[in-house]
TITI-83167 format. One line per field, with one value per residue: residue number from 0; x, y negated, z negated of N, C-alpha, C, O in turn; residue in one letter. Coordinates in steps of 0.2 Angstrom, whole numbers, always signed. Layout:
REM TITI-83167
num = c(NUM  ...)
nc1 = c(X  ...)
nc2 = c(Y  ...)
nc3 = c(Z  ...)
cac1 = c(X  ...)
cac2 = c(Y  ...)
cac3 = c(Z  ...)
cc1 = c(X  ...)
cc2 = c(Y  ...)
cc3 = c(Z  ...)
oc1 = c(X  ...)
oc2 = c(Y  ...)
oc3 = c(Z  ...)
residuo = c(a  ...)
***
This chain:
REM TITI-83167
num = c(0  1  2  3  4  5  6  7  8  9  10  11  12  13  14  15  16  17  18  19  20  21  22  23  24  25  26  27  28  29  30  31  32  33  34  35  36  37  38  39  40  41  42  43  44  45  46  47  48  49  50  51  52  53  54  55  56  57  58  59  60  61  62  63  64  65  66  67  68  69  70  71  72  73  74  75  76  77  78  79  80  81  82  83  84  85  86  87  88  89  90  91  92  93  94  95  96  97  98  99  100  101  102  103  104  105  106  107  108  109  110  111  112  113  114  115  116  117  118  119  120  121  122  123  124  125  126  127  128  129  130  131  132  133  134  135  136  137  138  139  140  141  142  143  144  145  146  147  148  149  150  151  152  153  154  155  156  157  158  159  160  161  162  163  164  165  166  167  168  169  170  171  172  173  174  175  176  177  178  179  180  181  182  183  184  185  186  187  188  189  190  191  192  193  194  195  196  197  198  199  200  201  202  203  204  205  206  207  208  209  210  211  212  213  214  215  216  217  218  219  220  221  222  223  224  225  226  227  228  229  230  231  232  233  234  235  236  237  238  239  240  241  242  243  244  245  246  247  248  249  250  251  252  253  254  255  256  257  258  259  260  261  262  263  264  265  266  267  268  269  270  271)
nc1 = c(-229  -212  -195  -185  -183  -195  -189  -173  -160  -152  -135  -121  -105  -90  -73  -57  -48  -55  -64  -80  -95  -110  -121  -132  -141  -148  -159  -164  -181  -188  -200  -214  -220  -233  -235  -248  -257  -270  -279  -272  -260  -244  -231  -222  -212  -198  -195  -189  -200  -203  -205  -214  -223  -215  -208  -218  -221  -208  -205  -215  -211  -198  -201  -207  -221  -227  -224  -222  -223  -236  -244  -248  -261  -269  -260  -263  -259  -259  -260  -257  -258  -249  -241  -238  -248  -247  -257  -262  -269  -270  -270  -281  -274  -261  -263  -258  -244  -243  -247  -237  -226  -228  -225  -226  -222  -213  -199  -183  -172  -159  -159  -164  -171  -178  -192  -197  -207  -202  -186  -182  -187  -179  -167  -172  -175  -167  -170  -159  -148  -148  -134  -122  -128  -126  -110  -96  -81  -67  -64  -77  -84  -78  -82  -96  -99  -93  -101  -114  -113  -117  -131  -137  -145  -152  -144  -133  -138  -141  -132  -135  -141  -144  -141  -147  -143  -145  -135  -131  -121  -112  -121  -121  -126  -143  -154  -159  -162  -165  -164  -166  -164  -155  -160  -173  -170  -165  -176  -185  -178  -179  -193  -195  -188  -196  -208  -205  -202  -189  -177  -168  -158  -150  -140  -131  -134  -130  -123  -123  -120  -115  -113  -124  -133  -147  -147  -141  -151  -162  -157  -155  -168  -173  -168  -156  -140  -127  -120  -114  -104  -99  -91  -84  -92  -102  -96  -106  -115  -107  -106  -120  -122  -113  -120  -132  -128  -124  -114  -103  -95  -83  -74  -58  -46  -42  -42  -51  -62  -67  -79  -87  -92  -84  -84  -92  -85  -74  -57  -56  -48  -52  -56  -55)
nc2 = c(-242  -246  -239  -248  -265  -277  -289  -295  -300  -315  -316  -321  -319  -316  -317  -309  -319  -329  -336  -341  -335  -335  -321  -309  -296  -279  -272  -257  -251  -250  -242  -239  -223  -213  -197  -186  -173  -162  -173  -179  -189  -185  -189  -205  -211  -221  -224  -222  -226  -215  -200  -194  -183  -172  -176  -175  -161  -155  -161  -155  -141  -141  -145  -134  -133  -128  -112  -110  -118  -116  -116  -129  -140  -150  -165  -181  -197  -213  -230  -243  -260  -261  -250  -233  -218  -201  -189  -172  -156  -142  -124  -116  -108  -113  -124  -123  -123  -136  -144  -141  -146  -160  -177  -193  -206  -219  -213  -218  -221  -217  -207  -191  -184  -192  -196  -183  -173  -165  -161  -148  -145  -152  -144  -132  -114  -105  -95  -83  -83  -72  -61  -63  -70  -85  -87  -97  -105  -114  -124  -125  -131  -143  -148  -147  -158  -168  -169  -172  -186  -190  -189  -199  -212  -222  -226  -230  -242  -249  -246  -242  -230  -213  -196  -179  -164  -149  -136  -124  -109  -108  -116  -128  -144  -144  -150  -165  -177  -194  -206  -219  -214  -201  -189  -189  -188  -175  -168  -172  -165  -152  -150  -152  -141  -131  -133  -131  -118  -113  -104  -107  -99  -96  -104  -119  -132  -149  -164  -182  -187  -186  -171  -167  -160  -159  -159  -147  -139  -141  -136  -123  -119  -121  -110  -109  -104  -111  -126  -141  -156  -173  -177  -172  -160  -162  -156  -149  -146  -137  -126  -123  -119  -108  -99  -97  -92  -100  -107  -120  -133  -145  -158  -166  -177  -169  -157  -142  -139  -127  -124  -115  -98  -92  -83  -85  -93  -91  -86  -92  -91  -79  -83  -81)
nc3 = c(-5  -4  -5  -7  -11  -6  -2  +1  -11  -15  -21  -31  -25  -31  -28  -31  -30  -36  -28  -24  -16  -7  -5  +3  -4  -4  -14  -24  -27  -43  -52  -63  -64  -67  -72  -71  -77  -76  -80  -90  -96  -94  -94  -92  -80  -76  -59  -42  -30  -20  -11  -20  -21  -21  -33  -43  -42  -44  -57  -65  -64  -69  -82  -87  -86  -75  -66  -53  -37  -31  -42  -44  -41  -28  -26  -30  -25  -33  -31  -42  -48  -59  -57  -52  -51  -51  -49  -53  -54  -64  -66  -79  -87  -88  -97  -110  -110  -104  -115  -125  -120  -119  -116  -121  -119  -111  -101  -100  -86  -89  -98  -100  -110  -118  -128  -131  -142  -152  -159  -157  -145  -137  -135  -129  -127  -114  -100  -96  -81  -68  -64  -51  -35  -26  -19  -18  -10  -16  -6  -1  -12  -12  +1  -1  -10  -3  +9  +3  +3  +15  +15  +9  +12  +5  -5  +3  +8  -4  -14  -27  -32  -37  -31  -27  -20  -10  -7  +5  +7  +22  +29  +24  +17  +15  +11  +2  -11  -17  -30  -42  -55  -61  -66  -61  -47  -46  -51  -40  -29  -34  -33  -19  -14  -19  -13  +0  +1  -1  -8  -23  -28  -18  -15  -20  -32  -30  -37  -38  -50  -68  -77  -89  -103  -101  -87  -84  -90  -81  -69  -72  -75  -63  -57  -50  -47  -47  -51  -45  -47  -46  -57  -73  -85  -100  -116  -123  -113  -106  -115  -115  -102  -101  -109  -102  -90  -80  -67  -67  -59  -53  -44  -43  -39  -28  -33  -38  -52  -63  -75  -81  -79  -68  -58  -47  -39  -27  -29  -41  -57  -69  -85  -103)
cac1 = c(-223  -206  -190  -181  -186  -197  -185  -166  -158  -146  -131  -115  -100  -84  -67  -52  -45  -60  -68  -87  -99  -117  -122  -138  -140  -154  -160  -169  -186  -189  -207  -217  -223  -236  -236  -254  -259  -277  -282  -268  -253  -238  -225  -222  -205  -196  -192  -189  -207  -203  -205  -218  -226  -209  -207  -223  -220  -202  -205  -219  -207  -192  -203  -211  -228  -229  -219  -221  -226  -243  -249  -250  -266  -267  -258  -266  -255  -263  -256  -260  -254  -244  -237  -241  -250  -247  -262  -263  -273  -267  -275  -282  -269  -255  -264  -254  -238  -244  -247  -231  -220  -230  -221  -231  -219  -209  -193  -178  -169  -153  -160  -170  -174  -182  -200  -199  -209  -198  -179  -181  -189  -173  -163  -177  -171  -167  -170  -152  -148  -145  -127  -122  -130  -122  -103  -92  -74  -65  -65  -84  -86  -76  -86  -103  -99  -92  -107  -119  -113  -121  -138  -139  -147  -154  -138  -129  -142  -142  -126  -138  -145  -141  -143  -146  -143  -144  -129  -132  -115  -112  -125  -120  -132  -149  -160  -157  -167  -162  -168  -162  -163  -152  -164  -178  -167  -165  -183  -187  -175  -182  -200  -195  -186  -201  -213  -202  -201  -182  -175  -162  -153  -146  -135  -129  -136  -125  -125  -118  -120  -112  -117  -126  -137  -153  -146  -140  -158  -166  -154  -156  -175  -175  -165  -150  -134  -121  -121  -108  -105  -93  -88  -84  -98  -101  -94  -112  -117  -103  -109  -127  -121  -110  -125  -137  -125  -123  -108  -102  -89  -82  -68  -55  -39  -40  -43  -58  -62  -73  -80  -91  -94  -80  -85  -95  -81  -69  -50  -55  -46  -56  -53  -58)
cac2 = c(-245  -244  -237  -254  -271  -280  -294  -295  -305  -319  -315  -324  -314  -319  -313  -309  -326  -334  -340  -339  -336  -332  -315  -306  -289  -276  -268  -252  -252  -246  -242  -234  -217  -209  -190  -185  -166  -161  -179  -181  -192  -181  -194  -211  -212  -226  -220  -224  -224  -211  -192  -193  -176  -168  -178  -172  -154  -154  -162  -149  -135  -142  -145  -127  -134  -122  -107  -110  -124  -114  -117  -136  -141  -155  -170  -187  -203  -219  -236  -249  -266  -260  -244  -227  -212  -195  -184  -166  -151  -135  -118  -116  -104  -117  -129  -123  -126  -143  -147  -139  -150  -166  -183  -198  -212  -220  -211  -222  -217  -215  -201  -186  -181  -197  -195  -176  -174  -161  -160  -141  -145  -155  -138  -126  -108  -105  -88  -82  -82  -65  -61  -64  -76  -88  -88  -103  -106  -121  -128  -127  -135  -150  -149  -149  -164  -173  -169  -176  -193  -191  -188  -205  -218  -227  -228  -234  -248  -253  -245  -242  -224  -206  -191  -172  -160  -142  -133  -117  -107  -107  -120  -135  -147  -143  -155  -169  -182  -199  -210  -223  -210  -195  -184  -190  -186  -168  -166  -172  -160  -145  -150  -151  -134  -126  -134  -129  -111  -112  -101  -111  -94  -94  -109  -123  -139  -154  -170  -188  -189  -182  -165  -167  -154  -159  -157  -140  -136  -142  -132  -116  -118  -120  -103  -110  -101  -115  -133  -145  -163  -177  -178  -167  -160  -163  -150  -145  -144  -131  -121  -121  -116  -101  -95  -96  -89  -105  -109  -127  -135  -152  -159  -172  -178  -164  -150  -139  -137  -123  -124  -109  -92  -94  -77  -87  -97  -87  -88  -95  -86  -77  -85  -79)
cac3 = c(-9  -2  -10  -8  -12  +0  +0  -2  -15  -15  -26  -30  -25  -33  -26  -36  -30  -39  -24  -25  -10  -8  +0  +3  -6  -4  -21  -24  -32  -49  -53  -68  -61  -72  -70  -74  -76  -79  -83  -96  -94  -97  -94  -87  -79  -71  -54  -36  -27  -14  -12  -26  -21  -23  -40  -47  -42  -48  -64  -68  -64  -74  -89  -89  -85  -70  -64  -45  -34  -29  -47  -44  -36  -24  -29  -27  -27  -33  -32  -46  -49  -64  -56  -48  -54  -47  -52  -51  -58  -66  -69  -86  -91  -89  -101  -116  -108  -104  -122  -128  -118  -118  -117  -121  -119  -105  -101  -97  -81  -92  -103  -98  -115  -122  -128  -133  -148  -157  -158  -155  -138  -133  -133  -128  -125  -107  -98  -93  -74  -66  -61  -43  -32  -21  -20  -14  -11  -18  -1  +0  -17  -10  +6  -3  -13  +3  +13  +0  +4  +22  +14  +4  +15  +1  -8  +8  +8  -10  -19  -34  -33  -37  -26  -29  -14  -10  -2  +6  +10  +29  +32  +22  +13  +19  +8  -3  -13  -20  -35  -47  -60  -59  -68  -56  -41  -47  -51  -33  -25  -36  -30  -12  -12  -20  -8  +7  +0  -1  -14  -25  -29  -12  -15  -26  -33  -30  -40  -38  -57  -73  -79  -96  -106  -97  -80  -84  -91  -75  -64  -74  -75  -56  -55  -46  -51  -46  -51  -43  -48  -45  -63  -78  -89  -107  -120  -125  -106  -104  -119  -113  -95  -102  -112  -97  -84  -74  -65  -67  -56  -51  -41  -45  -36  -24  -37  -41  -59  -64  -82  -83  -75  -62  -54  -41  -36  -25  -30  -47  -61  -75  -92  -109)
cc1 = c(-217  -201  -185  -185  -189  -193  -178  -165  -152  -142  -125  -110  -93  -78  -62  -48  -50  -63  -75  -91  -106  -118  -129  -137  -147  -154  -165  -175  -186  -196  -210  -221  -226  -238  -242  -256  -265  -280  -278  -262  -248  -232  -226  -214  -203  -192  -193  -196  -206  -202  -209  -221  -221  -208  -212  -223  -213  -202  -209  -215  -201  -195  -207  -218  -231  -223  -217  -225  -234  -247  -251  -255  -264  -265  -260  -261  -259  -259  -260  -255  -248  -239  -240  -243  -250  -251  -263  -267  -270  -272  -275  -277  -262  -257  -260  -247  -238  -243  -241  -226  -222  -226  -226  -228  -215  -202  -188  -174  -162  -153  -166  -173  -178  -189  -202  -201  -205  -191  -178  -182  -183  -168  -167  -173  -172  -166  -163  -153  -145  -138  -127  -125  -125  -115  -100  -85  -73  -66  -73  -87  -84  -81  -93  -103  -97  -98  -113  -119  -116  -128  -140  -140  -149  -148  -133  -132  -141  -136  -129  -142  -141  -144  -142  -147  -143  -140  -130  -125  -116  -117  -124  -126  -138  -155  -157  -162  -163  -167  -164  -160  -160  -156  -170  -176  -167  -172  -186  -185  -178  -189  -200  -193  -192  -207  -211  -201  -194  -180  -168  -157  -149  -140  -133  -132  -130  -127  -120  -117  -116  -116  -118  -131  -143  -152  -145  -147  -162  -163  -156  -164  -177  -172  -160  -144  -128  -123  -114  -109  -98  -89  -88  -91  -96  -99  -101  -115  -114  -106  -116  -126  -118  -116  -130  -135  -125  -116  -107  -95  -89  -75  -65  -48  -37  -40  -50  -57  -68  -73  -83  -92  -90  -80  -88  -91  -75  -62  -50  -53  -51  -53  -57  -59)
cc2 = c(-242  -242  -243  -260  -274  -286  -293  -301  -309  -318  -319  -319  -318  -315  -313  -315  -331  -338  -337  -340  -333  -326  -312  -298  -286  -272  -263  -254  -247  -247  -237  -229  -213  -202  -187  -178  -165  -167  -182  -184  -188  -185  -200  -212  -218  -223  -224  -222  -221  -204  -191  -186  -171  -169  -174  -164  -152  -155  -157  -143  -136  -142  -139  -128  -129  -118  -107  -116  -122  -115  -124  -137  -147  -161  -177  -193  -209  -224  -241  -255  -265  -254  -239  -221  -206  -190  -177  -161  -145  -130  -118  -113  -108  -123  -129  -125  -133  -147  -146  -144  -157  -172  -188  -205  -213  -217  -215  -218  -214  -209  -197  -183  -186  -195  -188  -176  -170  -160  -153  -141  -148  -149  -132  -120  -108  -97  -87  -81  -75  -66  -61  -70  -79  -88  -93  -102  -113  -126  -130  -131  -142  -152  -151  -156  -170  -174  -173  -183  -195  -191  -194  -211  -224  -230  -232  -241  -252  -252  -244  -235  -218  -201  -184  -168  -153  -139  -126  -114  -105  -112  -128  -138  -147  -147  -159  -175  -188  -203  -214  -219  -203  -189  -183  -187  -178  -165  -166  -167  -153  -145  -149  -144  -130  -127  -132  -121  -109  -109  -104  -106  -93  -99  -113  -130  -144  -161  -176  -190  -184  -176  -165  -161  -154  -157  -150  -136  -136  -137  -124  -114  -117  -113  -104  -108  -106  -122  -137  -152  -167  -178  -172  -166  -161  -156  -145  -142  -137  -125  -118  -117  -109  -97  -93  -93  -93  -107  -117  -128  -142  -152  -166  -172  -172  -157  -148  -137  -133  -122  -118  -104  -93  -88  -79  -91  -93  -90  -91  -89  -85  -79  -82  -85)
cc3 = c(-6  -7  -11  -9  -6  +3  -3  -7  -14  -21  -25  -30  -26  -32  -32  -36  -33  -35  -23  -18  -11  -3  -2  +1  -6  -11  -20  -29  -38  -52  -58  -64  -67  -69  -74  -72  -79  -83  -89  -94  -98  -98  -90  -86  -74  -65  -47  -32  -20  -16  -18  -26  -23  -31  -44  -48  -46  -55  -68  -69  -69  -81  -91  -89  -80  -69  -57  -43  -32  -35  -48  -39  -31  -28  -26  -30  -27  -35  -36  -46  -54  -62  -52  -52  -49  -51  -49  -56  -58  -67  -76  -90  -92  -94  -108  -115  -107  -110  -125  -126  -116  -120  -117  -122  -113  -106  -97  -92  -84  -97  -102  -103  -120  -122  -130  -140  -154  -155  -155  -147  -134  -131  -133  -125  -117  -105  -94  -85  -73  -63  -54  -41  -27  -23  -15  -15  -13  -13  +0  -6  -15  -4  +4  -6  -8  +7  +10  +2  +11  +21  +9  +8  +11  -3  -3  +8  +2  -15  -26  -35  -34  -32  -29  -22  -15  -5  -2  +10  +18  +33  +30  +18  +18  +17  +3  -5  -17  -25  -39  -53  -58  -61  -63  -49  -41  -47  -43  -29  -27  -33  -23  -10  -13  -15  -1  +7  +1  -8  -17  -27  -23  -11  -21  -26  -33  -32  -39  -45  -62  -74  -87  -97  -102  -90  -79  -85  -85  -70  -66  -73  -67  -53  -50  -50  -51  -47  -50  -45  -47  -51  -68  -82  -96  -110  -121  -118  -104  -108  -117  -106  -96  -105  -107  -91  -78  -73  -64  -64  -54  -47  -43  -42  -32  -27  -38  -48  -60  -72  -85  -78  -68  -57  -47  -37  -34  -27  -37  -52  -67  -81  -97  -114)
oc1 = c(-216  -201  -181  -191  -185  -192  -177  -169  -147  -144  -123  -109  -92  -77  -63  -44  -48  -65  -76  -90  -106  -116  -132  -133  -152  -149  -170  -174  -184  -198  -207  -226  -222  -241  -242  -257  -266  -283  -280  -258  -247  -228  -229  -210  -207  -187  -196  -197  -209  -200  -206  -223  -222  -206  -210  -224  -214  -199  -207  -216  -200  -191  -209  -221  -236  -217  -212  -230  -238  -253  -256  -254  -258  -268  -259  -260  -262  -255  -265  -249  -242  -234  -245  -239  -252  -249  -263  -267  -267  -277  -271  -275  -258  -252  -258  -245  -233  -240  -238  -221  -219  -223  -230  -231  -213  -199  -189  -173  -159  -148  -172  -178  -181  -192  -208  -197  -204  -189  -174  -179  -182  -165  -165  -168  -177  -162  -162  -157  -141  -136  -132  -125  -121  -113  -101  -82  -77  -68  -74  -91  -88  -83  -96  -108  -100  -100  -117  -124  -119  -132  -145  -137  -147  -148  -130  -128  -141  -134  -125  -146  -135  -149  -137  -152  -141  -141  -131  -123  -121  -116  -125  -130  -138  -160  -152  -167  -158  -173  -158  -156  -163  -156  -172  -180  -169  -173  -190  -188  -180  -191  -204  -195  -193  -210  -216  -200  -192  -181  -163  -151  -144  -136  -134  -133  -125  -132  -114  -113  -114  -122  -114  -132  -145  -157  -147  -149  -165  -167  -157  -166  -182  -173  -159  -143  -123  -128  -109  -115  -93  -83  -92  -94  -91  -100  -101  -118  -117  -106  -117  -130  -120  -116  -133  -139  -125  -112  -112  -90  -94  -71  -69  -44  -31  -38  -54  -53  -74  -69  -83  -93  -93  -78  -87  -93  -71  -61  -44  -56  -55  -47  -63  -62)
oc2 = c(-236  -244  -242  -260  -273  -287  -291  -305  -306  -320  -320  -315  -323  -309  -317  -317  -337  -344  -331  -345  -329  -327  -313  -295  -289  -268  -264  -257  -242  -252  -232  -231  -210  -201  -186  -176  -166  -166  -187  -180  -189  -184  -200  -214  -219  -220  -229  -216  -223  -202  -186  -183  -167  -165  -171  -161  -147  -151  -154  -139  -131  -140  -138  -123  -126  -120  -105  -118  -127  -116  -126  -136  -149  -163  -178  -194  -211  -224  -243  -254  -268  -253  -241  -220  -207  -187  -177  -163  -142  -132  -121  -115  -106  -127  -134  -128  -136  -152  -151  -146  -161  -172  -189  -210  -208  -218  -215  -212  -209  -206  -199  -179  -183  -193  -187  -179  -173  -159  -152  -137  -146  -150  -127  -121  -110  -94  -91  -77  -73  -71  -59  -75  -75  -89  -93  -100  -117  -131  -136  -135  -147  -158  -156  -160  -175  -180  -176  -187  -201  -192  -193  -216  -229  -236  -237  -246  -258  -256  -246  -236  -217  -203  -182  -169  -150  -140  -122  -117  -102  -112  -132  -134  -149  -148  -157  -176  -186  -202  -213  -221  -200  -184  -178  -183  -175  -160  -162  -164  -149  -139  -145  -142  -125  -122  -130  -118  -103  -113  -103  -108  -90  -99  -110  -133  -142  -163  -174  -195  -179  -176  -164  -157  -148  -154  -147  -131  -131  -134  -121  -109  -114  -111  -100  -111  -104  -124  -136  -155  -163  -181  -168  -171  -162  -151  -139  -137  -133  -119  -112  -112  -104  -91  -87  -91  -91  -108  -120  -125  -145  -148  -170  -167  -169  -152  -153  -133  -136  -120  -117  -106  -94  -89  -76  -93  -91  -96  -93  -84  -89  -77  -82  -84)
oc3 = c(-6  -13  -15  -7  -1  +8  -9  -6  -11  -26  -20  -35  -23  -34  -36  -41  -32  -36  -22  -15  -15  +3  -7  +4  -9  -12  -17  -34  -37  -54  -58  -60  -70  -64  -80  -66  -85  -88  -91  -90  -104  -103  -85  -91  -70  -66  -47  -32  -16  -21  -22  -32  -27  -34  -50  -53  -50  -59  -73  -74  -73  -86  -97  -91  -81  -70  -55  -46  -33  -34  -52  -33  -32  -33  -20  -36  -22  -40  -34  -44  -53  -66  -48  -57  -43  -56  -43  -62  -53  -70  -80  -96  -96  -96  -110  -119  -109  -111  -129  -130  -112  -125  -112  -125  -109  -111  -91  -93  -81  -99  -102  -102  -125  -117  -131  -144  -159  -149  -151  -144  -128  -126  -136  -121  -114  -108  -89  -83  -77  -61  -51  -44  -25  -29  -9  -20  -13  -14  +2  -5  -16  -4  +7  -4  -8  +9  +14  +2  +11  +26  +6  +6  +12  -4  -5  +9  +2  -19  -31  -40  -31  -29  -33  -19  -20  +1  -6  +15  +19  +39  +34  +16  +23  +20  -1  -1  -20  -24  -40  -56  -54  -57  -61  -46  -36  -44  -41  -25  -23  -30  -20  -5  -9  -13  +3  +12  +3  -13  -14  -28  -24  -6  -26  -21  -37  -30  -38  -46  -59  -73  -91  -93  -99  -87  -75  -82  -83  -66  -61  -71  -66  -47  -46  -55  -55  -43  -54  -44  -46  -51  -67  -83  -98  -107  -120  -118  -102  -106  -117  -105  -93  -102  -107  -87  -73  -78  -60  -66  -52  -47  -45  -43  -33  -24  -40  -49  -59  -75  -91  -72  -63  -51  -42  -31  -38  -26  -39  -52  -69  -83  -97  -120)
residuo = c(m  t  a  v  s  d  q  s  r  t  v  s  t  i  s  h  a  a  q  a  t  a  a  r  r  t  l  p  e  e  t  p  v  a  l  v  y  n  g  t  t  h  a  v  m  m  a  t  p  a  d  l  l  d  f  a  t  g  f  a  l  s  e  g  v  i  d  r  a  a  d  l  g  e  v  e  i  l  h  h  a  a  g  i  e  a  r  a  w  l  p  e  e  r  a  a  a  l  t  a  r  r  r  m  m  t  g  p  v  g  c  g  l  c  g  i  d  s  l  a  q  a  l  r  p  l  a  p  l  a  q  g  g  a  r  l  t  p  a  e  v  t  l  a  l  d  e  l  r  d  w  q  p  l  h  d  e  t  r  a  t  h  a  a  g  f  y  r  p  g  q  g  i  v  m  a  r  e  d  v  g  r  h  n  a  l  d  k  l  t  g  a  l  a  r  a  g  i  d  p  g  e  g  a  i  v  l  t  s  r  i  s  v  d  m  v  q  k  c  v  t  a  r  c  p  v  l  l  a  v  s  s  p  t  a  h  a  v  r  l  a  e  a  a  g  l  t  l  a  s  t  a  r  g  e  t  h  v  f  s  h  p  d  r  i  a  e  a  p  h  v  s)
***
């Protein structure tokens, strides 16, 4: 199954002058993907059917099901008429973590917290990040967000997907993943980094989407010290980032805005 529709669609395009014309548009695929660990369906996510090995790995890491990519056995991708299954097997000692974070309903792409059984799990404690890690200049923050545009071939074709990239100071964006869901894109990136043996602590995660609580959770769980995005975070996301030791930054109108732990952004003033 491809990441875009097998056929483009004819749509009506209406100009500001109220003139209508017919045009062909390519649309991204959105498919139910069941993430199955040890024979149990942990979640069914609506996702772009690409990079599913990365998705299965990254989702398990961000959910705390596994601590490292090596804990995930061989992943089998099965295509069905109704969707796709990504089946993997875990060591027995990870079974408790699997049960604790189980999701048994479809998670819409707009909400990465849907389906969690307990409200307490929505704001689960995060292990604070160590001080230090990657340091960026304001110019690099802008560069990272600009470079991510060059890593979005699916978005270039459809104008309908999000991306998450990994920026390494001195090297630029070294890896990126796309999906119709922003949470899925980040999980795919996390899985890809883990499978490639790249330490997220060496750089920054860069997003095309807003920074919400669950995106902060996923970044901290991946042990990446810096999260950059094209838009401002929510107030609760900033509070969570402050407590977890995560640097949040965005750019707007030629300015870099640092919302938490500015010590990793050179030239950023320290505020209390």
